[in-house]
MIFI-586654 format. One record per atom (N, C-alpha, C): residue in three letters; chain; atom name; x, y, z. Coordinates in Angstrom, 3 decimals. Layout:
N
+-----+---+----+----------+----------+----------+
!   r ! c !  a !     east !    north !       up !
+-----+---+----+----------+----------+----------+
! ALA ! A ! CA !        X !        Y !        Z !
...
+-----+---+----+----------+----------+----------+
***
This chain:
92
+-----+---+----+----------+----------+----------+
!   r ! c !  a !     east !    north !       up !
+-----+---+----+----------+----------+----------+
! UNK ! A !  N !  -35.587 !   16.573 !   15.935 !
! UNK ! A ! CA !  -34.297 !   16.466 !   15.648 !
! UNK ! A !  C !  -33.214 !   15.734 !   16.994 !
! UNK ! A !  N !  -32.573 !   14.878 !   16.894 !
! UNK ! A ! CA !  -31.834 !   14.509 !   17.653 !
! UNK ! A !  C !  -30.985 !   14.829 !   18.459 !
! UNK ! A !  N !  -30.698 !   15.070 !   19.897 !
! UNK ! A ! CA !  -29.900 !   16.169 !   20.095 !
! UNK ! A !  C !  -28.405 !   15.554 !   20.668 !
! UNK ! A !  N !  -27.885 !   13.997 !   21.003 !
! UNK ! A ! CA !  -27.217 !   13.221 !   21.400 !
! UNK ! A !  C !  -27.219 !   12.384 !   20.098 !
! UNK ! A !  N !  -27.186 !   12.578 !   18.672 !
! UNK ! A ! CA !  -26.906 !   11.975 !   17.877 !
! UNK ! A !  C !  -25.448 !   11.321 !   17.789 !
! UNK ! A !  N !  -24.975 !   10.083 !   17.617 !
! UNK ! A ! CA !  -24.027 !    9.918 !   17.875 !
! UNK ! A !  C !  -23.261 !   10.049 !   19.202 !
! UNK ! A !  N !  -24.037 !   10.118 !   20.153 !
! UNK ! A ! CA !  -23.503 !    9.839 !   21.651 !
! UNK ! A !  C !  -22.010 !    8.888 !   22.258 !
! UNK ! A !  N !  -21.308 !    9.583 !   22.380 !
! UNK ! A ! CA !  -20.233 !    8.698 !   22.533 !
! UNK ! A !  C !  -19.152 !    8.359 !   21.000 !
! UNK ! A !  N !  -19.708 !    8.560 !   20.017 !
! UNK ! A ! CA !  -19.131 !    8.312 !   18.823 !
! UNK ! A !  C !  -17.987 !    8.994 !   19.029 !
! UNK ! A !  N !  -17.483 !    9.001 !   17.552 !
! UNK ! A ! CA !  -15.775 !    9.313 !   17.016 !
! UNK ! A !  C !  -16.163 !    9.781 !   15.794 !
! UNK ! A !  N !  -16.426 !   11.454 !   15.882 !
! UNK ! A ! CA !  -16.588 !   12.244 !   14.716 !
! UNK ! A !  C !  -15.902 !   11.917 !   13.325 !
! UNK ! A !  N !  -14.298 !   11.532 !   14.004 !
! UNK ! A ! CA !  -13.358 !   11.616 !   12.959 !
! UNK ! A !  C !  -12.932 !   10.290 !   12.021 !
! UNK ! A !  N !  -13.772 !    9.146 !   13.151 !
! UNK ! A ! CA !  -13.617 !    7.750 !   12.667 !
! UNK ! A !  C !  -15.148 !    7.848 !   11.217 !
! UNK ! A !  N !  -16.106 !    8.730 !   12.262 !
! UNK ! A ! CA !  -17.520 !    8.760 !   11.665 !
! UNK ! A !  C !  -16.953 !    9.209 !   10.250 !
! UNK ! A !  N !  -16.239 !   10.375 !    9.891 !
! UNK ! A ! CA !  -15.573 !   11.207 !    8.691 !
! UNK ! A !  C !  -15.324 !   10.043 !    7.819 !
! UNK ! A !  N !  -14.358 !    9.530 !    8.143 !
! UNK ! A ! CA !  -13.081 !    8.669 !    7.040 !
! UNK ! A !  C !  -14.537 !    7.316 !    6.552 !
! UNK ! A !  N !  -15.280 !    6.731 !    7.693 !
! UNK ! A ! CA !  -15.876 !    6.118 !    7.087 !
! UNK ! A !  C !  -17.183 !    6.772 !    6.199 !
! UNK ! A !  N !  -18.095 !    7.516 !    6.141 !
! UNK ! A ! CA !  -18.690 !    8.532 !    5.081 !
! UNK ! A !  C !  -17.961 !    8.586 !    3.906 !
! UNK ! A !  N !  -16.666 !    9.591 !    4.000 !
! UNK ! A ! CA !  -15.882 !    9.483 !    2.763 !
! UNK ! A !  C !  -15.625 !    7.856 !    2.076 !
! UNK ! A !  N !  -15.519 !    7.062 !    2.952 !
! UNK ! A ! CA !  -15.111 !    5.743 !    2.096 !
! UNK ! A !  C !  -16.320 !    5.209 !    1.797 !
! UNK ! A !  N !  -17.450 !    5.186 !    2.483 !
! UNK ! A ! CA !  -18.736 !    4.609 !    1.824 !
! UNK ! A !  C !  -19.579 !    5.480 !    1.431 !
! UNK ! A !  N !  -19.721 !    6.786 !    1.526 !
! UNK ! A ! CA !  -20.991 !    7.430 !    0.941 !
! UNK ! A !  C !  -20.850 !    8.694 !    0.471 !
! UNK ! A !  N !  -19.787 !    9.227 !    0.471 !
! UNK ! A ! CA !  -19.079 !   10.576 !   -0.268 !
! UNK ! A !  C !  -19.758 !   10.501 !   -1.741 !
! UNK ! A !  N !  -18.912 !    9.089 !   -2.320 !
! UNK ! A ! CA !  -18.841 !    8.878 !   -4.109 !
! UNK ! A !  C !  -20.194 !    9.292 !   -4.425 !
! UNK ! A !  N !  -20.975 !    9.493 !   -3.886 !
! UNK ! A ! CA !  -22.604 !    9.500 !   -4.646 !
! UNK ! A !  C !  -23.409 !   10.595 !   -3.756 !
! UNK ! A !  N !  -22.907 !   10.843 !   -2.319 !
! UNK ! A ! CA !  -23.624 !   11.616 !   -1.701 !
! UNK ! A !  C !  -23.312 !   13.309 !   -1.460 !
! UNK ! A !  N !  -21.483 !   12.797 !   -2.279 !
! UNK ! A ! CA !  -20.766 !   14.147 !   -2.152 !
! UNK ! A !  C !  -20.065 !   14.483 !   -0.739 !
! UNK ! A !  N !  -18.996 !   15.178 !   -0.641 !
! UNK ! A ! CA !  -17.964 !   15.345 !    0.523 !
! UNK ! A !  C !  -19.294 !   16.070 !    1.909 !
! UNK ! A !  N !  -20.151 !   17.102 !    1.650 !
! UNK ! A ! CA !  -20.795 !   17.489 !    2.426 !
! UNK ! A !  C !  -22.607 !   16.722 !    2.237 !
! UNK ! A !  N !  -22.431 !   15.777 !    1.897 !
! UNK ! A ! CA !  -23.799 !   15.327 !    1.854 !
! UNK ! A !  C !  -24.697 !   15.718 !    1.184 !
! UNK ! A !  N !  -24.526 !   16.817 !    0.212 !
! UNK ! A ! CA !  -25.515 !   17.508 !   -0.367 !
! UNK ! A !  C !  -26.014 !   16.789 !   -2.219 !
! UNK ! A !  N !  -25.185 !   16.345 !   -2.224 !
! UNK ! A ! CA !  -25.263 !   15.788 !   -3.597 !
! UNK ! A !  C !  -26.565 !   13.848 !   -3.392 !
! UNK ! A !  N !  -27.284 !   14.014 !   -4.390 !
! UNK ! A ! CA !  -28.259 !   12.978 !   -4.139 !
! UNK ! A !  C !  -28.985 !   13.132 !   -2.873 !
! UNK ! A !  N !  -29.964 !   14.200 !   -2.745 !
! UNK ! A ! CA !  -30.432 !   13.993 !   -1.397 !
! UNK ! A !  C !  -31.563 !   12.874 !   -1.340 !
! UNK ! A !  N !  -31.700 !   13.038 !   -0.082 !
! UNK ! A ! CA !  -33.109 !   11.957 !    0.105 !
! UNK ! A !  C !  -34.018 !   12.232 !    0.622 !
! UNK ! A !  N !  -35.357 !   12.171 !    0.095 !
! UNK ! A ! CA !  -36.541 !   13.069 !   -0.016 !
! UNK ! A !  C !  -35.933 !   14.394 !    0.185 !
! UNK ! A !  N !  -35.686 !   14.724 !   -0.516 !
! UNK ! A ! CA !  -35.370 !   16.526 !   -0.845 !
! UNK ! A !  C !  -34.627 !   16.777 !    0.372 !
! UNK ! A !  N !  -34.241 !   16.422 !    1.078 !
! UNK ! A ! CA !  -33.190 !   17.080 !    2.173 !
! UNK ! A !  C !  -31.420 !   16.348 !    2.210 !
! UNK ! A !  N !  -30.427 !   16.953 !    2.430 !
! UNK ! A ! CA !  -29.117 !   16.388 !    2.805 !
! UNK ! A !  C !  -29.298 !   15.135 !    3.516 !
! UNK ! A !  N !  -28.056 !   14.387 !    3.030 !
! UNK ! A ! CA !  -27.650 !   13.334 !    4.259 !
! UNK ! A !  C !  -27.843 !   14.052 !    5.220 !
! UNK ! A !  N !  -27.033 !   14.965 !    5.975 !
! UNK ! A ! CA !  -26.899 !   15.721 !    7.433 !
! UNK ! A !  C !  -28.071 !   15.391 !    7.962 !
! UNK ! A !  N !  -29.378 !   16.464 !    7.192 !
! UNK ! A ! CA !  -30.614 !   16.957 !    7.319 !
! UNK ! A !  C !  -31.389 !   15.375 !    8.139 !
! UNK ! A !  N !  -31.004 !   14.479 !    6.363 !
! UNK ! A ! CA !  -31.872 !   13.691 !    6.543 !
! UNK ! A !  C !  -31.935 !   12.587 !    8.131 !
! UNK ! A !  N !  -30.704 !   12.179 !    8.608 !
! UNK ! A ! CA !  -29.522 !   11.769 !    9.598 !
! UNK ! A !  C !  -30.025 !   12.362 !   10.702 !
! UNK ! A !  N !  -30.033 !   13.781 !   10.851 !
! UNK ! A ! CA !  -30.301 !   14.417 !   12.325 !
! UNK ! A !  C !  -31.686 !   14.318 !   12.542 !
! UNK ! A !  N !  -32.647 !   14.139 !   11.401 !
! UNK ! A ! CA !  -34.445 !   14.180 !   11.578 !
! UNK ! A !  C !  -34.871 !   12.850 !   11.920 !
! UNK ! A !  N !  -33.996 !   11.672 !   11.203 !
! UNK ! A ! CA !  -34.532 !   10.718 !   11.311 !
! UNK ! A !  C !  -33.272 !    9.677 !   11.357 !
! UNK ! A !  N !  -32.644 !    9.535 !   12.429 !
! UNK ! A ! CA !  -31.611 !    8.088 !   12.552 !
! UNK ! A !  C !  -31.617 !    6.954 !   12.394 !
! UNK ! A !  N !  -33.131 !    7.012 !   13.096 !
! UNK ! A ! CA !  -33.523 !    5.059 !   12.952 !
! UNK ! A !  C !  -33.409 !    4.669 !   11.297 !
! UNK ! A !  N !  -34.359 !    5.680 !   10.600 !
! UNK ! A ! CA !  -34.397 !    5.509 !    9.185 !
! UNK ! A !  C !  -33.143 !    5.657 !    8.298 !
! UNK ! A !  N !  -32.230 !    6.233 !    9.136 !
! UNK ! A ! CA !  -30.653 !    6.013 !    8.400 !
! UNK ! A !  C !  -30.063 !    5.169 !    9.005 !
! UNK ! A !  N !  -29.660 !    4.827 !    9.977 !
! UNK ! A ! CA !  -29.365 !    3.758 !   10.093 !
! UNK ! A !  C !  -30.024 !    2.122 !    9.579 !
! UNK ! A !  N !  -31.269 !    2.044 !    9.135 !
! UNK ! A ! CA !  -31.741 !    1.084 !    8.843 !
! UNK ! A !  C !  -30.945 !    0.944 !    6.845 !
! UNK ! A !  N !  -31.172 !    2.329 !    6.583 !
! UNK ! A ! CA !  -30.497 !    2.246 !    4.778 !
! UNK ! A !  C !  -29.141 !    2.305 !    5.295 !
! UNK ! A !  N !  -28.205 !    2.185 !    5.976 !
! UNK ! A ! CA !  -26.959 !    2.106 !    5.811 !
! UNK ! A !  C !  -27.143 !    0.896 !    5.701 !
! UNK ! A !  N !  -27.620 !    0.202 !    6.742 !
! UNK ! A ! CA !  -27.295 !   -1.307 !    6.650 !
! UNK ! A !  C !  -28.111 !   -2.479 !    5.368 !
! UNK ! A !  N !  -29.176 !   -1.582 !    5.177 !
! UNK ! A ! CA !  -30.131 !   -2.343 !    3.984 !
! UNK ! A !  C !  -30.013 !   -1.958 !    2.776 !
! UNK ! A !  N !  -29.579 !   -0.564 !    2.688 !
! UNK ! A ! CA !  -29.745 !   -0.046 !    1.324 !
! UNK ! A !  C !  -30.896 !    0.643 !    1.400 !
! UNK ! A !  N !  -31.263 !    1.659 !    0.375 !
! UNK ! A ! CA !  -32.408 !    2.348 !   -0.311 !
! UNK ! A !  C !  -33.319 !    1.299 !   -0.673 !
! UNK ! A !  N !  -34.612 !    1.358 !   -1.012 !
! UNK ! A ! CA !  -35.216 !    0.062 !   -2.119 !
! UNK ! A !  C !  -35.966 !    1.151 !   -3.328 !
! UNK ! A !  N !  -35.349 !    0.483 !   -4.317 !
! UNK ! A ! CA !  -35.775 !    0.683 !   -5.689 !
! UNK ! A !  C !  -34.773 !    1.890 !   -6.088 !
! UNK ! A !  N !  -33.461 !    1.717 !   -5.353 !
! UNK ! A ! CA !  -32.591 !    2.722 !   -5.996 !
! UNK ! A !  C !  -31.276 !    2.070 !   -5.813 !
! UNK ! A !  N !  -30.112 !    2.784 !   -6.918 !
! UNK ! A ! CA !  -28.239 !    2.202 !   -7.222 !
! UNK ! A !  C !  -28.318 !    2.141 !   -5.305 !
! UNK ! A !  N !  -28.575 !    2.621 !   -4.517 !
! UNK ! A ! CA !  -27.926 !    2.363 !   -2.834 !
! UNK ! A !  C !  -28.020 !    1.439 !   -2.161 !
! UNK ! A !  N !  -26.702 !    0.526 !   -2.239 !
! UNK ! A ! CA !  -27.442 !   -0.646 !   -1.653 !
! UNK ! A !  C !  -26.455 !   -0.464 !    0.079 !
! UNK ! A !  N !  -26.682 !   -1.793 !    0.705 !
! UNK ! A ! CA !  -26.679 !   -1.298 !    2.399 !
! UNK ! A !  C !  -24.937 !   -1.546 !    2.494 !
! UNK ! A !  N !  -24.826 !   -1.668 !    3.742 !
! UNK ! A ! CA !  -23.171 !   -2.163 !    4.472 !
! UNK ! A !  C !  -24.113 !   -2.997 !    5.411 !
! UNK ! A !  N !  -24.017 !   -4.244 !    5.044 !
! UNK ! A ! CA !  -24.449 !   -5.041 !    6.353 !
! UNK ! A !  C !  -23.807 !   -5.679 !    7.303 !
! UNK ! A !  N !  -22.369 !   -5.154 !    7.046 !
! UNK ! A ! CA !  -21.275 !   -5.815 !    8.021 !
! UNK ! A !  C !  -20.899 !   -4.302 !    8.855 !
! UNK ! A !  N !  -21.668 !   -3.103 !    8.579 !
! UNK ! A ! CA !  -21.311 !   -1.785 !    9.438 !
! UNK ! A !  C !  -21.647 !   -2.333 !   10.697 !
! UNK ! A !  N !  -20.962 !   -2.277 !   11.515 !
! UNK ! A ! CA !  -21.040 !   -2.244 !   13.247 !
! UNK ! A !  C !  -21.642 !   -1.414 !   13.384 !
! UNK ! A !  N !  -22.370 !   -1.191 !   14.983 !
! UNK ! A ! CA !  -23.029 !   -0.542 !   15.630 !
! UNK ! A !  C !  -22.245 !    0.648 !   15.856 !
! UNK ! A !  N !  -20.657 !    0.578 !   16.412 !
! UNK ! A ! CA !  -19.885 !    1.599 !   16.552 !
! UNK ! A !  C !  -19.659 !    2.543 !   14.798 !
! UNK ! A !  N !  -19.664 !    1.730 !   13.831 !
! UNK ! A ! CA !  -19.663 !    2.608 !   12.557 !
! UNK ! A !  C !  -20.564 !    3.425 !   12.605 !
! UNK ! A !  N !  -21.576 !    3.011 !   12.964 !
! UNK ! A ! CA !  -22.683 !    3.836 !   12.409 !
! UNK ! A !  C !  -22.880 !    4.965 !   14.233 !
! UNK ! A !  N !  -22.350 !    4.897 !   14.741 !
! UNK ! A ! CA !  -22.021 !    5.946 !   15.970 !
! UNK ! A !  C !  -21.733 !    6.796 !   15.587 !
! UNK ! A !  N !  -20.303 !    6.507 !   14.788 !
! UNK ! A ! CA !  -19.147 !    7.468 !   14.692 !
! UNK ! A !  C !  -19.916 !    8.100 !   13.477 !
! UNK ! A !  N !  -20.435 !    7.363 !   12.512 !
! UNK ! A ! CA !  -21.577 !    8.090 !   11.432 !
! UNK ! A !  C !  -22.198 !    9.003 !   11.721 !
! UNK ! A !  N !  -22.757 !    8.778 !   12.614 !
! UNK ! A ! CA !  -23.833 !    9.590 !   13.162 !
! UNK ! A !  C !  -23.071 !   10.805 !   13.814 !
! UNK ! A !  N !  -22.082 !   10.536 !   14.813 !
! UNK ! A ! CA !  -21.315 !   11.674 !   15.256 !
! UNK ! A !  C !  -20.938 !   12.920 !   13.944 !
! UNK ! A !  N !  -20.418 !   12.138 !   13.240 !
! UNK ! A ! CA !  -20.112 !   12.849 !   12.126 !
! UNK ! A !  C !  -20.852 !   13.983 !   11.610 !
! UNK ! A !  N !  -21.976 !   13.241 !   11.541 !
! UNK ! A ! CA !  -23.323 !   13.712 !   10.654 !
! UNK ! A !  C !  -24.030 !   14.889 !   11.563 !
! UNK ! A !  N !  -23.497 !   15.246 !   12.139 !
! UNK ! A ! CA !  -24.059 !   15.748 !   13.359 !
! UNK ! A !  C !  -23.875 !   17.372 !   13.470 !
! UNK ! A !  N !  -22.609 !   17.038 !   12.452 !
! UNK ! A ! CA !  -21.905 !   19.149 !   12.330 !
! UNK ! A !  C !  -22.641 !   19.325 !   11.688 !
! UNK ! A !  N !  -23.600 !   20.040 !   11.501 !
! UNK ! A ! CA !  -24.382 !   21.082 !   10.769 !
! UNK ! A !  C !  -23.459 !   22.088 !    9.707 !
! UNK ! A !  N !  -22.223 !   21.959 !   10.239 !
! UNK ! A ! CA !  -21.159 !   22.941 !    9.109 !
! UNK ! A !  C !  -20.932 !   21.915 !    8.338 !
! UNK ! A !  N !  -20.169 !   21.077 !    8.725 !
! UNK ! A ! CA !  -19.692 !   20.037 !    7.594 !
! UNK ! A !  C !  -20.903 !   19.330 !    7.024 !
! UNK ! A !  N !  -21.401 !   18.988 !    7.038 !
! UNK ! A ! CA !  -23.001 !   18.483 !    6.549 !
! UNK ! A !  C !  -24.275 !   19.407 !    7.115 !
! UNK ! A !  N !  -24.323 !   20.119 !    5.714 !
! UNK ! A ! CA !  -25.064 !   21.264 !    6.252 !
! UNK ! A !  C !  -26.485 !   20.559 !    5.377 !
! UNK ! A !  N !  -27.329 !   21.865 !    5.537 !
! UNK ! A ! CA !  -28.933 !   21.807 !    4.806 !
! UNK ! A !  C !  -28.408 !   21.816 !    3.551 !
! UNK ! A !  N !  -29.689 !   21.284 !    2.420 !
! UNK ! A ! CA !  -28.931 !   21.585 !    0.846 !
! UNK ! A !  C !  -28.728 !   23.639 !    0.263 !
! UNK ! A !  N !  -28.033 !   23.508 !   -0.211 !
! UNK ! A ! CA !  -28.020 !   25.345 !   -0.486 !
! UNK ! A !  C !  -29.347 !   26.059 !   -1.099 !
+-----+---+----+----------+----------+----------+
***
């Protein structure tokens, strides 16, 4: 698990990015449509490099498209938000 996930990111901006781009499928807390059997928060905290790739390029073989125009700042902010284990918990 990355302990400095989203270092220097803005959690509020990341939460807005998540709400605008991810929550419609993954749910407000990231527990809908799990990725590889885990919530979005856990997936990101355990594998930020793969998450960054999926954000930019989508998930092959699924309906998840990528956001190629997402900036490094967008992703840093998203990661800062997803580092919150209370707001983006493990699956129930």
